[in-house]
Structure formats: structure tokens, C-alpha cells
N, CA, C and O atoms as a Maestro MAE file, in Angstrom:
{
 s_m_m2io_version
 :::
 2.0.0
}

f_m_ct {
 s_m_title
 :::
 protein
 m_atom[340] {
  # First column is atom index #
  i_m_mmod_type
  r_m_x_coord
  r_m_y_coord
  r_m_z_coord
  i_m_residue_number
  s_m_chain_name
  s_m_pdb_residue_name
  s_m_pdb_atom_name
  i_m_atomic_number
  :::
  1 25 0.846 -1.179 0.000 1 A "UNK " " N  " 7
  2 3 0.000 0.000 0.000 1 A "UNK " " CA " 6
  3 2 0.896 1.248 0.000 1 A "UNK " " C  " 6
  4 15 1.903 1.284 0.707 1 A "UNK " " O  " 8
  5 25 0.541 2.252 -0.776 2 A "UNK " " N  " 7
  6 3 1.353 3.471 -0.782 2 A "UNK " " CA " 6
  7 2 1.272 4.207 0.552 2 A "UNK " " C  " 6
  8 15 0.306 4.061 1.301 2 A "UNK " " O  " 8
  9 25 2.287 4.987 0.830 3 A "UNK " " N  " 7
  10 3 2.323 5.775 2.060 3 A "UNK " " CA " 6
  11 2 1.553 7.082 1.865 3 A "UNK " " C  " 6
  12 15 1.241 7.473 0.740 3 A "UNK " " O  " 8
  13 25 1.257 7.744 2.973 4 A "UNK " " N  " 7
  14 3 0.605 9.062 2.909 4 A "UNK " " CA " 6
  15 2 1.444 10.023 2.059 4 A "UNK " " C  " 6
  16 15 0.908 10.790 1.259 4 A "UNK " " O  " 8
  17 25 2.761 9.970 2.245 5 A "UNK " " N  " 7
  18 3 3.650 10.866 1.518 5 A "UNK " " CA " 6
  19 2 3.583 10.618 0.014 5 A "UNK " " C  " 6
  20 15 3.595 11.565 -0.774 5 A "UNK " " O  " 8
  21 25 3.513 9.348 -0.386 6 A "UNK " " N  " 7
  22 3 3.424 9.027 -1.805 6 A "UNK " " CA " 6
  23 2 2.106 9.522 -2.397 6 A "UNK " " C  " 6
  24 15 2.083 10.068 -3.501 6 A "UNK " " O  " 8
  25 25 1.019 9.333 -1.667 7 A "UNK " " N  " 7
  26 3 -0.280 9.797 -2.163 7 A "UNK " " CA " 6
  27 2 -0.321 11.316 -2.186 7 A "UNK " " C  " 6
  28 15 -0.823 11.902 -3.146 7 A "UNK " " O  " 8
  29 25 0.196 11.965 -1.152 8 A "UNK " " N  " 7
  30 3 0.240 13.437 -1.124 8 A "UNK " " CA " 6
  31 2 1.032 13.979 -2.315 8 A "UNK " " C  " 6
  32 15 0.663 14.999 -2.896 8 A "UNK " " O  " 8
  33 25 2.109 13.303 -2.673 9 A "UNK " " N  " 7
  34 3 2.919 13.747 -3.808 9 A "UNK " " CA " 6
  35 2 2.102 13.727 -5.101 9 A "UNK " " C  " 6
  36 15 2.218 14.636 -5.923 9 A "UNK " " O  " 8
  37 25 1.284 12.703 -5.278 10 A "UNK " " N  " 7
  38 3 0.430 12.628 -6.465 10 A "UNK " " CA " 6
  39 2 -0.672 13.688 -6.380 10 A "UNK " " C  " 6
  40 15 -0.973 14.351 -7.373 10 A "UNK " " O  " 8
  41 25 -1.267 13.845 -5.214 11 A "UNK " " N  " 7
  42 3 -2.294 14.876 -5.055 11 A "UNK " " CA " 6
  43 2 -1.727 16.261 -5.340 11 A "UNK " " C  " 6
  44 15 -2.423 17.122 -5.878 11 A "UNK " " O  " 8
  45 25 -0.460 16.479 -4.978 12 A "UNK " " N  " 7
  46 3 0.178 17.765 -5.262 12 A "UNK " " CA " 6
  47 2 0.247 18.044 -6.768 12 A "UNK " " C  " 6
  48 15 0.286 19.199 -7.192 12 A "UNK " " O  " 8
  49 25 0.262 16.977 -7.563 13 A "UNK " " N  " 7
  50 3 0.283 17.142 -9.020 13 A "UNK " " CA " 6
  51 2 -1.065 17.593 -9.559 13 A "UNK " " C  " 6
  52 15 -1.112 18.309 -10.560 13 A "UNK " " O  " 8
  53 25 -2.168 17.193 -8.920 14 A "UNK " " N  " 7
  54 3 -3.499 17.571 -9.416 14 A "UNK " " CA " 6
  55 2 -4.046 18.826 -8.736 14 A "UNK " " C  " 6
  56 15 -5.008 19.424 -9.218 14 A "UNK " " O  " 8
  57 25 -3.444 19.219 -7.632 15 A "UNK " " N  " 7
  58 3 -3.945 20.387 -6.889 15 A "UNK " " CA " 6
  59 2 -3.962 21.678 -7.689 15 A "UNK " " C  " 6
  60 15 -4.913 22.446 -7.548 15 A "UNK " " O  " 8
  61 25 -2.965 21.965 -8.523 16 A "UNK " " N  " 7
  62 3 -3.033 23.233 -9.261 16 A "UNK " " CA " 6
  63 2 -4.324 23.404 -10.069 16 A "UNK " " C  " 6
  64 15 -4.880 24.501 -10.121 16 A "UNK " " O  " 8
  65 25 -4.797 22.338 -10.690 17 A "UNK " " N  " 7
  66 3 -6.049 22.421 -11.461 17 A "UNK " " CA " 6
  67 2 -7.240 22.665 -10.541 17 A "UNK " " C  " 6
  68 15 -8.132 23.447 -10.869 17 A "UNK " " O  " 8
  69 25 -7.255 21.997 -9.394 18 A "UNK " " N  " 7
  70 3 -8.334 22.204 -8.437 18 A "UNK " " CA " 6
  71 2 -8.321 23.623 -7.894 18 A "UNK " " C  " 6
  72 15 -9.364 24.269 -7.788 18 A "UNK " " O  " 8
  73 25 -7.147 24.094 -7.555 19 A "UNK " " N  " 7
  74 3 -7.010 25.439 -6.974 19 A "UNK " " CA " 6
  75 2 -7.334 26.527 -7.984 19 A "UNK " " C  " 6
  76 15 -7.794 27.605 -7.606 19 A "UNK " " O  " 8
  77 25 -7.101 26.259 -9.258 20 A "UNK " " N  " 7
  78 3 -7.436 27.216 -10.310 20 A "UNK " " CA " 6
  79 2 -8.931 27.538 -10.273 20 A "UNK " " C  " 6
  80 15 -9.342 28.664 -10.553 20 A "UNK " " O  " 8
  81 25 -9.736 26.532 -9.923 21 A "UNK " " N  " 7
  82 3 -11.189 26.706 -9.839 21 A "UNK " " CA " 6
  83 2 -11.662 26.985 -8.419 21 A "UNK " " C  " 6
  84 15 -12.863 26.945 -8.153 21 A "UNK " " O  " 8
  85 25 -10.733 27.269 -7.499 22 A "UNK " " N  " 7
  86 3 -11.112 27.620 -6.133 22 A "UNK " " CA " 6
  87 2 -11.332 26.450 -5.196 22 A "UNK " " C  " 6
  88 15 -11.924 26.616 -4.130 22 A "UNK " " O  " 8
  89 25 -10.864 25.265 -5.577 23 A "UNK " " N  " 7
  90 3 -11.052 24.078 -4.745 23 A "UNK " " CA " 6
  91 2 -9.738 23.477 -4.309 23 A "UNK " " C  " 6
  92 15 -8.665 24.022 -4.568 23 A "UNK " " O  " 8
  93 25 -9.842 22.348 -3.644 24 A "UNK " " N  " 7
  94 3 -8.658 21.608 -3.207 24 A "UNK " " CA " 6
  95 2 -9.118 20.232 -2.740 24 A "UNK " " C  " 6
  96 15 -10.315 19.945 -2.709 24 A "UNK " " O  " 8
  97 25 -8.159 19.387 -2.378 25 A "UNK " " N  " 7
  98 3 -8.447 18.057 -1.877 25 A "UNK " " CA " 6
  99 2 -7.535 17.783 -0.690 25 A "UNK " " C  " 6
  100 15 -6.352 18.124 -0.713 25 A "UNK " " O  " 8
  101 25 -8.091 17.164 0.349 26 A "UNK " " N  " 7
  102 3 -7.323 16.784 1.535 26 A "UNK " " CA " 6
  103 2 -7.327 15.270 1.653 26 A "UNK " " C  " 6
  104 15 -8.370 14.635 1.490 26 A "UNK " " O  " 8
  105 25 -6.177 14.692 1.934 27 A "UNK " " N  " 7
  106 3 -6.076 13.259 2.189 27 A "UNK " " CA " 6
  107 2 -6.513 13.001 3.629 27 A "UNK " " C  " 6
  108 15 -5.962 13.585 4.562 27 A "UNK " " O  " 8
  109 25 -7.500 12.131 3.808 28 A "UNK " " N  " 7
  110 3 -8.020 11.814 5.139 28 A "UNK " " CA " 6
  111 2 -7.439 10.505 5.659 28 A "UNK " " C  " 6
  112 15 -6.933 10.457 6.781 28 A "UNK " " O  " 8
  113 25 -7.505 9.433 4.850 29 A "UNK " " N  " 7
  114 3 -7.060 8.125 5.335 29 A "UNK " " CA " 6
  115 2 -6.799 7.198 4.159 29 A "UNK " " C  " 6
  116 15 -7.289 7.418 3.051 29 A "UNK " " O  " 8
  117 25 -6.021 6.164 4.421 30 A "UNK " " N  " 7
  118 3 -5.767 5.089 3.470 30 A "UNK " " CA " 6
  119 2 -6.174 3.802 4.177 30 A "UNK " " C  " 6
  120 15 -5.561 3.420 5.175 30 A "UNK " " O  " 8
  121 25 -7.192 3.139 3.671 31 A "UNK " " N  " 7
  122 3 -7.698 1.924 4.297 31 A "UNK " " CA " 6
  123 2 -6.949 0.694 3.780 31 A "UNK " " C  " 6
  124 15 -6.393 0.705 2.682 31 A "UNK " " O  " 8
  125 25 -6.944 -0.347 4.578 32 A "UNK " " N  " 7
  126 3 -6.257 -1.585 4.211 32 A "UNK " " CA " 6
  127 2 -6.843 -2.245 2.974 32 A "UNK " " C  " 6
  128 15 -6.151 -2.991 2.282 32 A "UNK " " O  " 8
  129 25 -8.132 -1.974 2.685 33 A "UNK " " N  " 7
  130 3 -8.766 -2.578 1.515 33 A "UNK " " CA " 6
  131 2 -8.444 -1.823 0.224 33 A "UNK " " C  " 6
  132 15 -8.973 -2.157 -0.836 33 A "UNK " " O  " 8
  133 25 -7.569 -0.793 0.307 34 A "UNK " " N  " 7
  134 3 -7.181 -0.038 -0.875 34 A "UNK " " CA " 6
  135 2 -8.020 1.193 -1.134 34 A "UNK " " C  " 6
  136 15 -7.837 1.860 -2.152 34 A "UNK " " O  " 8
  137 25 -8.932 1.508 -0.240 35 A "UNK " " N  " 7
  138 3 -9.755 2.708 -0.369 35 A "UNK " " CA " 6
  139 2 -8.987 3.911 0.170 35 A "UNK " " C  " 6
  140 15 -8.438 3.866 1.271 35 A "UNK " " O  " 8
  141 25 -8.956 4.971 -0.605 36 A "UNK " " N  " 7
  142 3 -8.348 6.226 -0.173 36 A "UNK " " CA " 6
  143 2 -9.487 7.203 0.109 36 A "UNK " " C  " 6
  144 15 -10.325 7.465 -0.753 36 A "UNK " " O  " 8
  145 25 -9.503 7.732 1.321 37 A "UNK " " N  " 7
  146 3 -10.529 8.694 1.707 37 A "UNK " " CA " 6
  147 2 -9.960 10.100 1.604 37 A "UNK " " C  " 6
  148 15 -8.898 10.399 2.149 37 A "UNK " " O  " 8
  149 25 -10.687 10.957 0.894 38 A "UNK " " N  " 7
  150 3 -10.289 12.347 0.731 38 A "UNK " " CA " 6
  151 2 -11.470 13.238 1.085 38 A "UNK " " C  " 6
  152 15 -12.602 12.773 1.213 38 A "UNK " " O  " 8
  153 25 -11.190 14.512 1.239 39 A "UNK " " N  " 7
  154 3 -12.247 15.506 1.428 39 A "UNK " " CA " 6
  155 2 -12.044 16.585 0.375 39 A "UNK " " C  " 6
  156 15 -11.000 17.237 0.324 39 A "UNK " " O  " 8
  157 25 -13.054 16.761 -0.458 40 A "UNK " " N  " 7
  158 3 -13.020 17.849 -1.429 40 A "UNK " " CA " 6
  159 2 -13.395 19.116 -0.673 40 A "UNK " " C  " 6
  160 15 -14.377 19.123 0.069 40 A "UNK " " O  " 8
  161 25 -12.626 20.190 -0.851 41 A "UNK " " N  " 7
  162 3 -12.847 21.413 -0.092 41 A "UNK " " CA " 6
  163 2 -12.924 22.616 -1.032 41 A "UNK " " C  " 6
  164 15 -12.630 22.519 -2.223 41 A "UNK " " O  " 8
  165 25 -13.328 23.746 -0.463 42 A "UNK " " N  " 7
  166 3 -13.466 24.968 -1.243 42 A "UNK " " CA " 6
  167 2 -14.574 24.822 -2.261 42 A "UNK " " C  " 6
  168 15 -15.634 24.272 -1.962 42 A "UNK " " O  " 8
  169 25 -14.331 25.313 -3.463 43 A "UNK " " N  " 7
  170 3 -15.342 25.259 -4.515 43 A "UNK " " CA " 6
  171 2 -15.676 23.821 -4.916 43 A "UNK " " C  " 6
  172 15 -16.743 23.567 -5.473 43 A "UNK " " O  " 8
  173 25 -14.768 22.879 -4.634 44 A "UNK " " N  " 7
  174 3 -15.012 21.469 -4.977 44 A "UNK " " CA " 6
  175 2 -16.019 20.814 -4.033 44 A "UNK " " C  " 6
  176 15 -16.652 19.820 -4.389 44 A "UNK " " O  " 8
  177 25 -16.165 21.361 -2.853 45 A "UNK " " N  " 7
  178 3 -17.084 20.781 -1.876 45 A "UNK " " CA " 6
  179 2 -18.517 21.077 -2.291 45 A "UNK " " C  " 6
  180 15 -18.945 22.231 -2.308 45 A "UNK " " O  " 8
  181 25 -19.239 20.041 -2.618 46 A "UNK " " N  " 7
  182 3 -20.632 20.208 -2.991 46 A "UNK " " CA " 6
  183 2 -20.862 20.570 -4.446 46 A "UNK " " C  " 6
  184 15 -22.008 20.679 -4.882 46 A "UNK " " O  " 8
  185 25 -19.795 20.759 -5.203 47 A "UNK " " N  " 7
  186 3 -19.935 21.070 -6.618 47 A "UNK " " CA " 6
  187 2 -20.443 19.839 -7.357 47 A "UNK " " C  " 6
  188 15 -20.000 18.723 -7.086 47 A "UNK " " O  " 8
  189 25 -21.365 20.037 -8.282 48 A "UNK " " N  " 7
  190 3 -21.917 18.925 -9.049 48 A "UNK " " CA " 6
  191 2 -20.872 18.186 -9.867 48 A "UNK " " C  " 6
  192 15 -21.043 17.005 -10.172 48 A "UNK " " O  " 8
  193 25 -19.803 18.862 -10.220 49 A "UNK " " N  " 7
  194 3 -18.740 18.234 -11.012 49 A "UNK " " CA " 6
  195 2 -17.700 17.543 -10.148 49 A "UNK " " C  " 6
  196 15 -16.789 16.906 -10.677 49 A "UNK " " O  " 8
  197 25 -17.815 17.656 -8.825 50 A "UNK " " N  " 7
  198 3 -16.777 17.089 -7.954 50 A "UNK " " CA " 6
  199 2 -16.687 15.571 -8.075 50 A "UNK " " C  " 6
  200 15 -15.603 15.008 -7.922 50 A "UNK " " O  " 8
  201 25 -17.796 14.903 -8.344 51 A "UNK " " N  " 7
  202 3 -17.747 13.439 -8.509 51 A "UNK " " CA " 6
  203 2 -16.930 13.090 -9.753 51 A "UNK " " C  " 6
  204 15 -16.127 12.157 -9.731 51 A "UNK " " O  " 8
  205 25 -17.135 13.834 -10.826 52 A "UNK " " N  " 7
  206 3 -16.358 13.607 -12.040 52 A "UNK " " CA " 6
  207 2 -14.890 13.911 -11.796 52 A "UNK " " C  " 6
  208 15 -14.018 13.153 -12.220 52 A "UNK " " O  " 8
  209 25 -14.613 15.012 -11.118 53 A "UNK " " N  " 7
  210 3 -13.229 15.368 -10.775 53 A "UNK " " CA " 6
  211 2 -12.588 14.265 -9.944 53 A "UNK " " C  " 6
  212 15 -11.438 13.889 -10.171 53 A "UNK " " O  " 8
  213 25 -13.345 13.752 -8.981 54 A "UNK " " N  " 7
  214 3 -12.831 12.716 -8.090 54 A "UNK " " CA " 6
  215 2 -12.544 11.430 -8.851 54 A "UNK " " C  " 6
  216 15 -11.450 10.877 -8.733 54 A "UNK " " O  " 8
  217 25 -13.508 10.944 -9.630 55 A "UNK " " N  " 7
  218 3 -13.374 9.644 -10.286 55 A "UNK " " CA " 6
  219 2 -12.508 9.697 -11.540 55 A "UNK " " C  " 6
  220 15 -11.615 8.867 -11.712 55 A "UNK " " O  " 8
  221 25 -12.763 10.668 -12.415 56 A "UNK " " N  " 7
  222 3 -12.036 10.724 -13.689 56 A "UNK " " CA " 6
  223 2 -10.678 11.397 -13.548 56 A "UNK " " C  " 6
  224 15 -9.808 11.236 -14.403 56 A "UNK " " O  " 8
  225 25 -10.501 12.142 -12.485 57 A "UNK " " N  " 7
  226 3 -9.236 12.831 -12.281 57 A "UNK " " CA " 6
  227 2 -8.401 12.181 -11.197 57 A "UNK " " C  " 6
  228 15 -7.449 11.453 -11.479 57 A "UNK " " O  " 8
  229 25 -8.765 12.448 -9.964 58 A "UNK " " N  " 7
  230 3 -7.956 12.015 -8.815 58 A "UNK " " CA " 6
  231 2 -7.845 10.493 -8.741 58 A "UNK " " C  " 6
  232 15 -6.740 9.962 -8.634 58 A "UNK " " O  " 8
  233 25 -8.982 9.783 -8.797 59 A "UNK " " N  " 7
  234 3 -8.937 8.317 -8.685 59 A "UNK " " CA " 6
  235 2 -8.158 7.702 -9.844 59 A "UNK " " C  " 6
  236 15 -7.358 6.790 -9.632 59 A "UNK " " O  " 8
  237 25 -8.376 8.179 -11.045 60 A "UNK " " N  " 7
  238 3 -7.685 7.633 -12.220 60 A "UNK " " CA " 6
  239 2 -6.170 7.777 -12.079 60 A "UNK " " C  " 6
  240 15 -5.428 6.837 -12.365 60 A "UNK " " O  " 8
  241 25 -5.712 8.944 -11.643 61 A "UNK " " N  " 7
  242 3 -4.271 9.178 -11.499 61 A "UNK " " CA " 6
  243 2 -3.695 8.309 -10.382 61 A "UNK " " C  " 6
  244 15 -2.649 7.684 -10.559 61 A "UNK " " O  " 8
  245 25 -4.375 8.268 -9.233 62 A "UNK " " N  " 7
  246 3 -3.865 7.461 -8.120 62 A "UNK " " CA " 6
  247 2 -3.821 5.977 -8.473 62 A "UNK " " C  " 6
  248 15 -2.846 5.297 -8.153 62 A "UNK " " O  " 8
  249 25 -4.865 5.465 -9.129 63 A "UNK " " N  " 7
  250 3 -4.892 4.043 -9.489 63 A "UNK " " CA " 6
  251 2 -3.833 3.708 -10.546 63 A "UNK " " C  " 6
  252 15 -3.305 2.596 -10.568 63 A "UNK " " O  " 8
  253 25 -3.529 4.665 -11.413 64 A "UNK " " N  " 7
  254 3 -2.504 4.392 -12.427 64 A "UNK " " CA " 6
  255 2 -1.120 4.313 -11.793 64 A "UNK " " C  " 6
  256 15 -0.261 3.569 -12.266 64 A "UNK " " O  " 8
  257 25 -0.902 5.071 -10.734 65 A "UNK " " N  " 7
  258 3 0.394 5.049 -10.041 65 A "UNK " " CA " 6
  259 2 0.492 3.908 -9.029 65 A "UNK " " C  " 6
  260 15 1.555 3.320 -8.829 65 A "UNK " " O  " 8
  261 25 -0.650 3.610 -8.396 66 A "UNK " " N  " 7
  262 3 -0.675 2.607 -7.324 66 A "UNK " " CA " 6
  263 2 -1.822 1.623 -7.604 66 A "UNK " " C  " 6
  264 15 -2.946 1.854 -7.158 66 A "UNK " " O  " 8
  265 25 -1.557 0.541 -8.327 67 A "UNK " " N  " 7
  266 3 -2.605 -0.414 -8.700 67 A "UNK " " CA " 6
  267 2 -3.327 -1.028 -7.498 67 A "UNK " " C  " 6
  268 15 -4.446 -1.522 -7.640 67 A "UNK " " O  " 8
  269 25 -2.709 -1.003 -6.333 68 A "UNK " " N  " 7
  270 3 -3.360 -1.576 -5.154 68 A "UNK " " CA " 6
  271 2 -4.494 -0.696 -4.617 68 A "UNK " " C  " 6
  272 15 -5.265 -1.139 -3.766 68 A "UNK " " O  " 8
  273 25 -4.603 0.534 -5.100 69 A "UNK " " N  " 7
  274 3 -5.731 1.386 -4.705 69 A "UNK " " CA " 6
  275 2 -6.963 0.913 -5.451 69 A "UNK " " C  " 6
  276 15 -6.958 0.802 -6.677 69 A "UNK " " O  " 8
  277 25 -8.020 0.635 -4.700 70 A "UNK " " N  " 7
  278 3 -9.248 0.119 -5.296 70 A "UNK " " CA " 6
  279 2 -10.261 1.208 -5.613 70 A "UNK " " C  " 6
  280 15 -11.008 1.100 -6.585 70 A "UNK " " O  " 8
  281 25 -10.290 2.263 -4.795 71 A "UNK " " N  " 7
  282 3 -11.225 3.357 -5.034 71 A "UNK " " CA " 6
  283 2 -10.806 4.575 -4.219 71 A "UNK " " C  " 6
  284 15 -10.058 4.468 -3.248 71 A "UNK " " O  " 8
  285 25 -11.305 5.729 -4.637 72 A "UNK " " N  " 7
  286 3 -11.106 6.973 -3.906 72 A "UNK " " CA " 6
  287 2 -12.495 7.503 -3.592 72 A "UNK " " C  " 6
  288 15 -13.330 7.660 -4.482 72 A "UNK " " O  " 8
  289 25 -12.729 7.775 -2.319 73 A "UNK " " N  " 7
  290 3 -14.044 8.245 -1.882 73 A "UNK " " CA " 6
  291 2 -13.920 9.593 -1.179 73 A "UNK " " C  " 6
  292 15 -12.974 9.839 -0.432 73 A "UNK " " O  " 8
  293 25 -14.899 10.456 -1.437 74 A "UNK " " N  " 7
  294 3 -14.980 11.761 -0.784 74 A "UNK " " CA " 6
  295 2 -15.806 11.602 0.487 74 A "UNK " " C  " 6
  296 15 -16.977 11.227 0.423 74 A "UNK " " O  " 8
  297 25 -15.202 11.884 1.645 75 A "UNK " " N  " 7
  298 3 -15.931 11.724 2.905 75 A "UNK " " CA " 6
  299 2 -17.113 12.685 2.994 75 A "UNK " " C  " 6
  300 15 -18.047 12.432 3.755 75 A "UNK " " O  " 8
  301 25 -17.098 13.779 2.236 76 A "UNK " " N  " 7
  302 3 -18.246 14.696 2.213 76 A "UNK " " CA " 6
  303 2 -19.488 14.010 1.668 76 A "UNK " " C  " 6
  304 15 -20.606 14.342 2.064 76 A "UNK " " O  " 8
  305 25 -19.301 13.056 0.764 77 A "UNK " " N  " 7
  306 3 -20.439 12.354 0.166 77 A "UNK " " CA " 6
  307 2 -21.063 11.356 1.153 77 A "UNK " " C  " 6
  308 15 -22.193 10.909 0.958 77 A "UNK " " O  " 8
  309 25 -20.337 11.018 2.188 78 A "UNK " " N  " 7
  310 3 -20.817 10.064 3.189 78 A "UNK " " CA " 6
  311 2 -21.682 10.737 4.250 78 A "UNK " " C  " 6
  312 15 -22.429 10.072 4.967 78 A "UNK " " O  " 8
  313 25 -21.575 12.061 4.342 79 A "UNK " " N  " 7
  314 3 -22.303 12.782 5.385 79 A "UNK " " CA " 6
  315 2 -23.746 13.032 4.956 79 A "UNK " " C  " 6
  316 15 -23.992 13.402 3.808 79 A "UNK " " O  " 8
  317 25 -24.687 12.838 5.852 80 A "UNK " " N  " 7
  318 3 -26.072 13.164 5.498 80 A "UNK " " CA " 6
  319 2 -26.249 14.675 5.395 80 A "UNK " " C  " 6
  320 15 -25.635 15.441 6.137 80 A "UNK " " O  " 8
  321 25 -27.091 15.080 4.469 81 A "UNK " " N  " 7
  322 3 -27.384 16.500 4.321 81 A "UNK " " CA " 6
  323 2 -28.437 16.916 5.325 81 A "UNK " " C  " 6
  324 15 -29.378 16.172 5.604 81 A "UNK " " O  " 8
  325 25 -28.272 18.102 5.859 82 A "UNK " " N  " 7
  326 3 -29.241 18.643 6.816 82 A "UNK " " CA " 6
  327 2 -29.862 19.876 6.172 82 A "UNK " " C  " 6
  328 15 -29.216 20.918 6.059 82 A "UNK " " O  " 8
  329 25 -31.120 19.752 5.750 83 A "UNK " " N  " 7
  330 3 -31.787 20.850 5.082 83 A "UNK " " CA " 6
  331 2 -32.664 21.656 6.034 83 A "UNK " " C  " 6
  332 15 -33.381 22.552 5.588 83 A "UNK " " O  " 8
  333 25 -32.627 21.365 7.318 84 A "UNK " " N  " 7
  334 3 -33.464 22.119 8.241 84 A "UNK " " CA " 6
  335 2 -32.864 23.489 8.461 84 A "UNK " " C  " 6
  336 15 -31.646 23.667 8.448 84 A "UNK " " O  " 8
  337 25 -33.725 24.432 8.660 85 A "UNK " " N  " 7
  338 3 -33.437 25.751 8.715 85 A "UNK " " CA " 6
  339 2 -32.719 26.623 9.496 85 A "UNK " " C  " 6
  340 15 -32.689 27.822 9.217 85 A "UNK " " O  " 8
  :::
 }
 m_bond[339] {
  # First column is bond index #
  i_m_from
  i_m_to
  i_m_order
  :::
  1 1 2 1
  2 2 3 1
  3 3 4 2
  4 3 5 1
  5 5 6 1
  6 6 7 1
  7 7 8 2
  8 7 9 1
  9 9 10 1
  10 10 11 1
  11 11 12 2
  12 11 13 1
  13 13 14 1
  14 14 15 1
  15 15 16 2
  16 15 17 1
  17 17 18 1
  18 18 19 1
  19 19 20 2
  20 19 21 1
  21 21 22 1
  22 22 23 1
  23 23 24 2
  24 23 25 1
  25 25 26 1
  26 26 27 1
  27 27 28 2
  28 27 29 1
  29 29 30 1
  30 30 31 1
  31 31 32 2
  32 31 33 1
  33 33 34 1
  34 34 35 1
  35 35 36 2
  36 35 37 1
  37 37 38 1
  38 38 39 1
  39 39 40 2
  40 39 41 1
  41 41 42 1
  42 42 43 1
  43 43 44 2
  44 43 45 1
  45 45 46 1
  46 46 47 1
  47 47 48 2
  48 47 49 1
  49 49 50 1
  50 50 51 1
  51 51 52 2
  52 51 53 1
  53 53 54 1
  54 54 55 1
  55 55 56 2
  56 55 57 1
  57 57 58 1
  58 58 59 1
  59 59 60 2
  60 59 61 1
  61 61 62 1
  62 62 63 1
  63 63 64 2
  64 63 65 1
  65 65 66 1
  66 66 67 1
  67 67 68 2
  68 67 69 1
  69 69 70 1
  70 70 71 1
  71 71 72 2
  72 71 73 1
  73 73 74 1
  74 74 75 1
  75 75 76 2
  76 75 77 1
  77 77 78 1
  78 78 79 1
  79 79 80 2
  80 79 81 1
  81 81 82 1
  82 82 83 1
  83 83 84 2
  84 83 85 1
  85 85 86 1
  86 86 87 1
  87 87 88 2
  88 87 89 1
  89 89 90 1
  90 90 91 1
  91 91 92 2
  92 91 93 1
  93 93 94 1
  94 94 95 1
  95 95 96 2
  96 95 97 1
  97 97 98 1
  98 98 99 1
  99 99 100 2
  100 99 101 1
  101 101 102 1
  102 102 103 1
  103 103 104 2
  104 103 105 1
  105 105 106 1
  106 106 107 1
  107 107 108 2
  108 107 109 1
  109 109 110 1
  110 110 111 1
  111 111 112 2
  112 111 113 1
  113 113 114 1
  114 114 115 1
  115 115 116 2
  116 115 117 1
  117 117 118 1
  118 118 119 1
  119 119 120 2
  120 119 121 1
  121 121 122 1
  122 122 123 1
  123 123 124 2
  124 123 125 1
  125 125 126 1
  126 126 127 1
  127 127 128 2
  128 127 129 1
  129 129 130 1
  130 130 131 1
  131 131 132 2
  132 131 133 1
  133 133 134 1
  134 134 135 1
  135 135 136 2
  136 135 137 1
  137 137 138 1
  138 138 139 1
  139 139 140 2
  140 139 141 1
  141 141 142 1
  142 142 143 1
  143 143 144 2
  144 143 145 1
  145 145 146 1
  146 146 147 1
  147 147 148 2
  148 147 149 1
  149 149 150 1
  150 150 151 1
  151 151 152 2
  152 151 153 1
  153 153 154 1
  154 154 155 1
  155 155 156 2
  156 155 157 1
  157 157 158 1
  158 158 159 1
  159 159 160 2
  160 159 161 1
  161 161 162 1
  162 162 163 1
  163 163 164 2
  164 163 165 1
  165 165 166 1
  166 166 167 1
  167 167 168 2
  168 167 169 1
  169 169 170 1
  170 170 171 1
  171 171 172 2
  172 171 173 1
  173 173 174 1
  174 174 175 1
  175 175 176 2
  176 175 177 1
  177 177 178 1
  178 178 179 1
  179 179 180 2
  180 179 181 1
  181 181 182 1
  182 182 183 1
  183 183 184 2
  184 183 185 1
  185 185 186 1
  186 186 187 1
  187 187 188 2
  188 187 189 1
  189 189 190 1
  190 190 191 1
  191 191 192 2
  192 191 193 1
  193 193 194 1
  194 194 195 1
  195 195 196 2
  196 195 197 1
  197 197 198 1
  198 198 199 1
  199 199 200 2
  200 199 201 1
  201 201 202 1
  202 202 203 1
  203 203 204 2
  204 203 205 1
  205 205 206 1
  206 206 207 1
  207 207 208 2
  208 207 209 1
  209 209 210 1
  210 210 211 1
  211 211 212 2
  212 211 213 1
  213 213 214 1
  214 214 215 1
  215 215 216 2
  216 215 217 1
  217 217 218 1
  218 218 219 1
  219 219 220 2
  220 219 221 1
  221 221 222 1
  222 222 223 1
  223 223 224 2
  224 223 225 1
  225 225 226 1
  226 226 227 1
  227 227 228 2
  228 227 229 1
  229 229 230 1
  230 230 231 1
  231 231 232 2
  232 231 233 1
  233 233 234 1
  234 234 235 1
  235 235 236 2
  236 235 237 1
  237 237 238 1
  238 238 239 1
  239 239 240 2
  240 239 241 1
  241 241 242 1
  242 242 243 1
  243 243 244 2
  244 243 245 1
  245 245 246 1
  246 246 247 1
  247 247 248 2
  248 247 249 1
  249 249 250 1
  250 250 251 1
  251 251 252 2
  252 251 253 1
  253 253 254 1
  254 254 255 1
  255 255 256 2
  256 255 257 1
  257 257 258 1
  258 258 259 1
  259 259 260 2
  260 259 261 1
  261 261 262 1
  262 262 263 1
  263 263 264 2
  264 263 265 1
  265 265 266 1
  266 266 267 1
  267 267 268 2
  268 267 269 1
  269 269 270 1
  270 270 271 1
  271 271 272 2
  272 271 273 1
  273 273 274 1
  274 274 275 1
  275 275 276 2
  276 275 277 1
  277 277 278 1
  278 278 279 1
  279 279 280 2
  280 279 281 1
  281 281 282 1
  282 282 283 1
  283 283 284 2
  284 283 285 1
  285 285 286 1
  286 286 287 1
  287 287 288 2
  288 287 289 1
  289 289 290 1
  290 290 291 1
  291 291 292 2
  292 291 293 1
  293 293 294 1
  294 294 295 1
  295 295 296 2
  296 295 297 1
  297 297 298 1
  298 298 299 1
  299 299 300 2
  300 299 301 1
  301 301 302 1
  302 302 303 1
  303 303 304 2
  304 303 305 1
  305 305 306 1
  306 306 307 1
  307 307 308 2
  308 307 309 1
  309 309 310 1
  310 310 311 1
  311 311 312 2
  312 311 313 1
  313 313 314 1
  314 314 315 1
  315 315 316 2
  316 315 317 1
  317 317 318 1
  318 318 319 1
  319 319 320 2
  320 319 321 1
  321 321 322 1
  322 322 323 1
  323 323 324 2
  324 323 325 1
  325 325 326 1
  326 326 327 1
  327 327 328 2
  328 327 329 1
  329 329 330 1
  330 330 331 1
  331 331 332 2
  332 331 333 1
  333 333 334 1
  334 334 335 1
  335 335 336 2
  336 335 337 1
  337 337 338 1
  338 338 339 1
  339 339 340 2
  :::
 }
}
């Protein structure tokens, strides 16, 4: 399994594009099953395109570098939405 430092190095390669649009990504955890947990932040948090950015961008790059990574998940997507006032 890749180390936090190795994953951060790859994330540093994609961050300029995210930051150009006012967003960013934070590495939260690396699970033993190959799942990488991240948090999309800034303009990426809650953006309708963030799923595409996550899967077609971040996940694709990480999986190409580290075949043992099975998926990349945004922890923001795991949180229930609270629409109360």
C-alpha cells in the first residue's frame, strides 16, 4: 500500500487544477482494503462536477500510479445533508 507521503505527492500534481477553480483536496485516510478517503474542499465541496473530478481525475491518477488502490471516496459524500433551517 502506498504511504501518505506518496499519495500526497500525487495529489500535489493535481492540486493546481483544483485550486485554479477555487477548490482543493485533503487526504483523510488510506484503508487496508485499498480505499483512499479524501475531502473535497473549497469550490469542490458540494460542486456537481466534484464526482467527475474525483473519479475521472484524482482516482484515475492514483490508481494508475498505485494499482493496489481500489477506489477513492470523498468523505463529504458520506455525510447526510441537513436541510433544516
